[in-house]
VOFI-346752 format. One record per residue (C-alpha): x negated, y negated, z negated. Coordinates in pm, 1 decimal, m for minus. Layout:
// VOFI-346752
[[X; Y; Z]];
...
END
This chain:
// VOFI-346752
[[4138.2; 8755.0; m2784.7]];
[[3952.7; 8744.1; m2463.9]];
[[4038.8; 8932.8; m2158.0]];
[[4072.2; 8867.4; m1797.9]];
[[4416.0; 9022.2; m1766.4]];
[[4662.6; 9028.9; m1995.2]];
[[4779.1; 9368.5; m2112.7]];
[[5156.7; 9468.7; m2202.0]];
[[5311.5; 9506.1; m2521.8]];
[[5456.8; 9868.3; m2531.7]];
[[5095.6; 9950.9; m2421.0]];
[[4958.9; 9895.1; m2778.5]];
[[5201.4; 9907.6; m3008.3]];
[[5582.3; 9996.9; m3017.7]];
[[5766.6; 10101.3; m2730.0]];
[[5945.8; 9830.0; m2707.7]];
[[5921.0; 9587.1; m2337.2]];
[[5917.2; 9245.7; m2471.6]];
[[5983.0; 9012.9; m2115.3]];
[[5695.7; 8734.2; m2275.4]];
[[5428.7; 9000.4; m2316.7]];
[[5351.6; 9096.9; m1980.2]];
[[5065.9; 9201.1; m1751.3]];
[[4891.5; 8935.9; m1558.8]];
[[4585.8; 8753.2; m1452.4]];
[[4393.7; 8504.1; m1682.1]];
[[4381.6; 8320.2; m1402.2]];
[[4574.1; 8063.6; m1196.1]];
[[4419.8; 8014.3; m915.3]];
[[4279.6; 8378.8; m804.8]];
[[4452.2; 8621.7; m638.5]];
[[4729.3; 8870.6; m763.5]];
[[4618.3; 9116.9; m1017.7]];
[[4516.6; 9475.6; m888.5]];
[[4675.0; 9777.9; m1018.9]];
[[4448.9; 9851.4; m1277.1]];
[[4649.6; 10154.4; m1381.5]];
[[4465.0; 10328.4; m1099.4]];
[[4167.8; 10443.8; m1218.4]];
[[3983.1; 10284.5; m892.0]];
[[4112.5; 9955.7; m912.0]];
[[4025.6; 9969.5; m1294.4]];
[[3678.0; 10099.8; m1213.4]];
[[3587.0; 9824.5; m1012.6]];
[[3765.5; 9525.0; m1169.9]];
[[3566.3; 9671.6; m1497.2]];
[[3229.8; 9677.0; m1301.1]];
[[3286.0; 9345.2; m1139.8]];
[[3330.5; 9006.5; m1248.0]];
[[3654.6; 8839.4; m1150.7]];
[[3734.9; 8479.5; m1227.6]];
[[3918.6; 8438.3; m1524.7]];
[[3948.0; 8141.0; m1818.0]];
[[3830.6; 8325.8; m2044.2]];
[[3525.3; 8397.4; m1820.3]];
[[3269.4; 8144.5; m2018.4]];
[[2977.9; 8108.5; m2186.8]];
[[3026.0; 7734.7; m2287.8]];
[[2877.3; 7726.6; m2659.8]];
[[3091.5; 7393.7; m2696.5]];
[[3427.6; 7598.6; m2610.4]];
[[3295.9; 7911.7; m2834.7]];
[[3241.8; 7707.5; m3131.3]];
[[3585.8; 7596.1; m3111.6]];
[[3706.8; 7969.2; m3153.8]];
[[3480.8; 8184.6; m3254.8]];
[[3352.7; 8262.1; m3635.6]];
[[2962.6; 8219.7; m3714.2]];
[[2927.6; 8611.2; m3743.4]];
[[3105.4; 8637.4; m3386.9]];
[[2884.2; 8359.6; m3191.3]];
[[2582.6; 8581.7; m3247.9]];
[[2730.5; 8792.2; m2980.8]];
[[2761.5; 8683.0; m2636.2]];
[[2898.5; 8982.1; m2431.8]];
[[3247.1; 8939.1; m2528.5]];
[[3365.1; 8897.6; m2104.0]];
[[3117.9; 9200.7; m2022.6]];
[[2966.6; 9481.5; m2278.8]];
[[2805.5; 9812.7; m2243.2]];
[[2768.0; 10083.9; m2516.7]];
[[2562.5; 10386.9; m2479.5]];
[[2564.9; 10744.8; m2705.6]];
[[2398.6; 11046.0; m2692.2]];
[[2549.9; 11342.6; m2722.3]];
[[2485.4; 11375.9; m3123.7]];
[[2583.8; 11031.1; m3211.0]];
[[2938.6; 11061.0; m2990.1]];
[[2976.4; 11400.6; m3115.4]];
[[2879.4; 11274.7; m3491.8]];
[[3096.4; 10935.8; m3464.7]];
[[3395.3; 11167.3; m3307.5]];
[[3403.1; 11343.2; m3617.8]];
[[3320.7; 11129.1; m3920.4]];
[[3604.8; 10892.5; m3751.8]];
[[3862.4; 11162.7; m3629.3]];
[[3791.0; 11363.0; m3887.8]];
[[3839.5; 11634.1; m3643.4]];
[[3529.3; 11847.7; m3541.2]];
[[3552.2; 11875.1; m3144.2]];
[[3174.4; 12048.6; m3154.7]];
[[2943.4; 11913.6; m2854.0]];
[[3186.4; 11668.3; m2631.8]];
[[3218.3; 11749.0; m2288.1]];
[[3424.9; 11471.5; m2144.0]];
[[3664.9; 11173.0; m2193.2]];
[[3894.4; 11143.0; m1978.3]];
[[4110.7; 10824.6; m1990.1]];
[[4477.1; 11008.8; m1919.4]];
[[4724.6; 10628.3; m1884.9]];
[[4560.8; 10308.7; m1868.9]];
[[4824.7; 9992.3; m1910.1]];
[[4813.4; 9655.5; m1704.7]];
[[4456.4; 9489.3; m1815.8]];
[[4321.4; 9832.6; m1729.8]];
[[4276.5; 9945.0; m2151.9]];
[[4315.3; 10290.5; m2212.9]];
[[4671.4; 10384.2; m2387.6]];
[[4552.4; 10744.3; m2340.4]];
[[4186.6; 10916.5; m2378.9]];
[[4149.0; 11281.9; m2362.7]];
[[3832.0; 11397.5; m2548.2]];
[[3716.9; 11761.4; m2439.3]];
[[3462.8; 11917.8; m2665.7]];
[[3332.9; 12248.9; m2707.1]];
[[3583.3; 12328.6; m2987.5]];
[[3862.3; 12140.0; m2953.6]];
[[4039.4; 11954.4; m2674.5]];
[[4264.4; 11634.1; m2746.4]];
[[4468.1; 11341.2; m2673.9]];
[[4405.9; 11043.8; m2892.7]];
[[4575.7; 10676.7; m2910.9]];
[[4702.0; 10387.7; m2798.4]];
[[4449.9; 10158.6; m2752.2]];
[[4363.6; 10070.8; m3139.0]];
[[4327.6; 10434.4; m3229.1]];
[[4098.8; 10487.1; m2935.7]];
[[3882.1; 10190.5; m3004.3]];
[[3828.9; 10295.1; m3407.2]];
[[3710.5; 10674.1; m3271.5]];
[[3466.1; 10569.1; m3048.6]];
[[3315.4; 10317.8; m3273.2]];
[[3165.4; 10248.9; m3593.5]];
[[3371.5; 9971.6; m3623.4]];
[[3622.2; 9887.8; m3307.2]];
[[3503.4; 9885.5; m3003.2]];
[[3592.6; 9524.4; m2826.0]];
[[3836.1; 9682.6; m2596.0]];
[[4013.1; 10006.5; m2476.7]];
[[3931.1; 9921.9; m2131.7]];
[[3655.2; 10060.1; m2034.5]];
[[3490.5; 10317.6; m1784.5]];
[[3289.5; 10643.3; m1830.4]];
[[2914.4; 10735.9; m1685.0]];
[[2817.7; 11062.3; m1836.9]];
[[2432.5; 11140.9; m1788.2]];
[[2258.5; 11496.1; m1793.9]];
[[2255.2; 11764.2; m1535.6]];
[[2366.8; 12042.6; m1737.1]];
[[2796.7; 12088.7; m1878.3]];
[[2752.0; 11912.1; m2157.1]];
[[2615.6; 11587.6; m2074.9]];
[[2314.2; 11424.8; m2336.9]];
[[2461.6; 11037.2; m2289.2]];
[[2786.4; 10868.5; m2277.2]];
[[2762.0; 10506.1; m2125.4]];
[[3113.9; 10303.2; m2204.6]];
[[3087.0; 9957.7; m1983.3]];
[[3386.7; 9782.6; m2075.6]];
[[3574.4; 9432.3; m2027.4]];
[[3722.5; 9189.8; m2260.7]];
[[3749.1; 9175.5; m2654.1]];
[[4094.9; 9244.2; m2831.4]];
[[4455.9; 9397.0; m2757.0]];
[[4480.5; 9176.7; m2459.2]];
[[4839.6; 9132.7; m2536.4]];
[[4949.7; 8771.5; m2574.2]];
[[4801.5; 8465.0; m2607.3]];
[[4377.6; 8439.8; m2562.7]];
[[4213.6; 8211.7; m2791.2]];
[[3884.1; 8154.9; m2574.2]];
[[4116.4; 8126.9; m2247.2]];
[[4357.1; 7880.1; m2441.7]];
[[4048.3; 7678.4; m2536.3]];
[[3922.5; 7644.1; m2174.6]];
[[4207.5; 7561.4; m2024.0]];
[[4248.5; 7277.9; m2278.6]];
[[3911.7; 7177.7; m2191.0]];
[[4061.9; 7230.4; m1810.8]];
[[4305.3; 6938.5; m1913.4]];
[[4573.0; 7165.3; m1920.8]];
[[4851.2; 7053.4; m2190.2]];
[[5002.3; 7280.9; m2455.9]];
[[5303.1; 7398.4; m2271.4]];
[[5099.3; 7468.0; m1968.2]];
[[4895.8; 7713.3; m2170.4]];
[[5166.5; 7837.1; m2393.7]];
[[5358.5; 7950.5; m2064.1]];
[[5115.9; 8045.3; m1876.6]];
[[5034.6; 8350.7; m2132.8]];
[[5387.7; 8392.4; m2252.8]];
[[5577.3; 8369.0; m1896.6]];
[[5915.7; 8327.3; m1922.5]];
[[5897.5; 8151.8; m2292.1]];
[[6055.0; 7844.3; m2322.6]];
[[5935.4; 7539.8; m2601.4]];
[[6238.4; 7442.3; m2840.4]];
[[6222.4; 7163.2; m3111.2]];
[[6355.7; 7313.9; m3459.0]];
[[6357.4; 6978.0; m3611.4]];
END
């Protein structure tokens, strides 16, 4: 629903490219989207706050597109989740059905065009496994769903086995296609419906069928 950059279809679902579901920046005035498949670029992008249509705290706009329970949250654009070692190892065991033992590391193996992790390596004392795509990653690392798989991992603890994992993330949802909040912001700024659709589905055309 909310993203600073759009994700490509094949990085979330079947390995099929759709020309109108491509990676691009959720802005029409800022610079080109950096290559967020690169670790250093993704790290900088997620830790900062670049301009985007979906980067808004305007309650009038949010009221148009969010359910009441979603409006209790204000950190869709940037978010942070912290797990202790015990919390994370138990969570991953419960959600995946696999006992990894204590979690040594979470390593992004592949990122999509929006910085979302497509493949994630979970390194445990008992087992190591690569999971993906983005929905499986979000389900495995949360009791419900992480806002998105566009996150970076910081660890704390001086020993080999970290005592704390901090996930700093960006955006909300899978990132493919139209962003509801971004579209609402564009509408408030005076963009027409066809300009909004062309922004989120580049190269598409609108035809009257009746």
